[in-house]
N, C-alpha and C positions, 0 to 999 in steps of 0.2 A: 504494500500500500504506500502510495506516495506520501511525503510529508505534507501536513496541512497546517498553514499558518493561521494566526489569530485573525488577520485581516480577511482571509478567505472565508473563514467561518462566519465572520460578521457580515460579509457581503452575500451570504446565501439568500436566495429569493424565497420568501415564505408567503403562502396564501391559504385561505380557508374555503372549503366547499361544503355544501349541504346536499344530501341525496335523499330522495323518497324511495324507499325500498319496500317490498312486500312485508319484510320483517319489522319495518318501522323506519323513522327518519334517523339518519346518521350524519356525522360530520367527518370530513377527512382533512388533515393538515398536510399540505404539500411543501416540500423543501427541495428546491432546484439548485443546480450548480450556479455559482456566480458568473458574472460577465457574459451571460447569454450562451454559455457553453452547453453543447448538446450532450445529454446524459448518455453514458455508454452502458448502463445497466440500471436496474431499479430494485428497490427493497420496500416491502410493506411491513410495517411494525405494528404488532398487537401488544398493548400494554397490560401489565398485571392489574387486576382488580378494577379495570376500566378507568385507570388514573394515568392519563397520557403525559402529563407535564414533565415527569422525570426522564422521559425518553428524548426530550428536545436536544440535549447535548450530543447524543448518539446520532439523531437525525441530521443535525447541522454538520457534524463531522463527516458523515457519509456523503452528504450533498456537496460539501466543499471538495471532496475527492472525486466528483464526477458522477455520483449516483443520484437518480431521481428517487426521492424518498417520500413515502406517504405513511403518516401515522393515523391509524384507524381509531376513531373515537365514537364508539357506538352508543355511549350513554350520555352524550352531550345534551340531547333534547330533553327539555323539562316541561313541555306543553301538555295539552289535554289529549292530543291524539295518542293512539296506541304506540307504545315505545318498544324498543328491542328488549326481549326478555334477558334479564341479567343472570344468565347461566352460561356454562361452557357451550352448550349446544345452541342456545339462543344467539349468543354473540357470534359463533361460528356460522350460523345460518345467514346472519346479516353480512358477515365478511365474505362468504362465498357468493352471495347475490351481488355484492359490490364488485368483487374481482371479476365476475363474469362479464360485467359491462365496462370495466376499466380498460384503458389503452395505455399500457406501460411498456417501456423498452426492455428488451431482453439482453442478457439473462435476467430473470426475475427471481428474487429470493424472498420467501415469506419468513418473517422473523417474529417470534413471540417470546415474551419474558414472563417468568413466574406463572401465574394462572393464564397469562396471555400465551404461553408456550402450548398449553392445552388447547386454547382457542385456535391458535395457528395450525396445530395438527388437524383438528376437526374441520377447519376451513379448507385446508388442502384436500382432505379426503372427500369433502362434499362437492368439490368442483367438478363440472362436467368435463369429459375428455377433450372438448374443444378449447378449454382454457389451459394454456401451458405454463407450468411453474417449473423452474429449474433446480431449486434447492429449498430445503426447510432448515431453519436454525431454531432449536429449542434452547433458550438461555434461562438458567436458573429454574428448570422445570419442577413443578410441584405435582403431586405430593407423593412421597415414598409410601409403600404399603404400611410401614410401621407408623406413619404419621396420620393415618386416616381415621384416627379417633382423637377427639379433642384433648383428652388427657395426655396424649403423646405429642400432639401438635404444639401445644403451648410451650413446653421446654425447648423444642426446636426453634420456635419463633423467638425465644429469648436470646438464642445464640446466633441466629441467622444473619443479623445485621451488625455484628460486632466490629467489623472493619469499614462500615459505611460512614458517610459524612453527614453532620447535621444539616448541611445545605439541601439534603434531599427532602427536608420538611416543606419544600416548595409544593409537594403534592397535597398538603393540607387544604389548599385552595380548591383542588379537585374533590377531595374527600367530602367537603361540605356539600358539594353538588350531588354526588352519587349516594351518600348516606347509607340507607339500609340495603342498597344494591350490593354493597361489599359483602355483607353476610351471605346473601343469596349466591354470589359467585363462589365464595369459599366453600359453602355447603355443596354446591354443584361440583366444584373441583375435587372435593373429598370422595365423591361418588364416581368420578371419572377414572378410567383405567388406561392411561396412555401406553403402558407396557403391553397391553392386549391390542389396542387400536393400531399400534405401529406395525403390526403384522400385515396390514393392508397398504403400507407406504412403500412405494417402489422408487421414488426419487431420492437423490442424495440427501442424507441427514447429517447435520452437525449438532452435537449436544455439548453445551458449554456452561460453565458456572465459575464463580469465584472460589478460590481455594478454601475459604472459610465459610462457605455457604452451607449452613446446617439443613436448609430445605432441599439441597441438591448435592449430597455427598458423592464422592467418587464412585462407590459401588452402584449407586442409583443411576448415575450417568452412563456407566458401562452396561447396566442392564437394559436401559432404554436403547442404547446404540445397538446392542445385540438383538433386540426385539424387532428391529426394522427389517423389512423384506429387501430393501435396496442397500446400496453402499452407505456406510456410516463412519463417523469418527468422533472422538471425544477431545475437547480442548479445555484445559483448566487454566484460568487466568487469575491475576491478582484480585484481591478484594473478597467481599462476601456477597450476600444475596443481591443487593442492588448495585453490583459493580458496573452495570451499564451506565450509571451516572458519573462516578468519579474516574472510571477507566474507559471512557467512550472510545478513545483511539484504538485500544487493544480489541475491544469488542467489534468495532467497525472493520478492523483488519480480518477478523474471523468471518464476518458477513460477506465481505468482498471475495474472500477466498472460496467460501461455500458456493457462491454463484458463478465462479470462474469456470467457463467451459474447458479451459486448458488444464 
């Protein structure tokens, strides 16, 4: 991955779009390369717990390196119309509907972090054959089989963020917006079985997490990688669960490599 300077990140072109989908209204946040540069690939990012703000450093870093980035924000709408269901499958249904009509340069990498990794997996599996995706990245994937009971999840949560930065509290602005949706996403994630669902995934898979991520320890990463029907690899990076925020450059390099046809 080429070096990205601060000025390039600052000059990334950002815009917001709204979409009316059968699953409900959603927002997409677009980050395009600076200087009118034509993107040479694209990445779609699915945030954990429906909280997109902490993915902005990663989105800007990727865009500054020539990637067309879209952050999928399915829970932004707060009006009276029917909203996207705040579950793994509800969010994935909306994601697949949106990707089916999106026009993005290839290679295309679908990326999900935390519960967003589960959403990204189900989104890719729900796509029709006419929609081509070149790679899937599951970053900080939740939840290990041992953590699928709340009494075991809480101790993991207390350790999962120990190398994260307080600057990530920027997500509190989103948390006030989604409120009780977070609990529904977590409960849905606890019922989801990515290690089983990956048997249907044939495209290249990268599983990655921070070295101190208690939600995604090494054995779990390797179990997920081994469960995929297609080629897979495991990449361990610095940091803990939300390493996509303080270690955006390292994670961006993983995303670029995952979608590299060479």
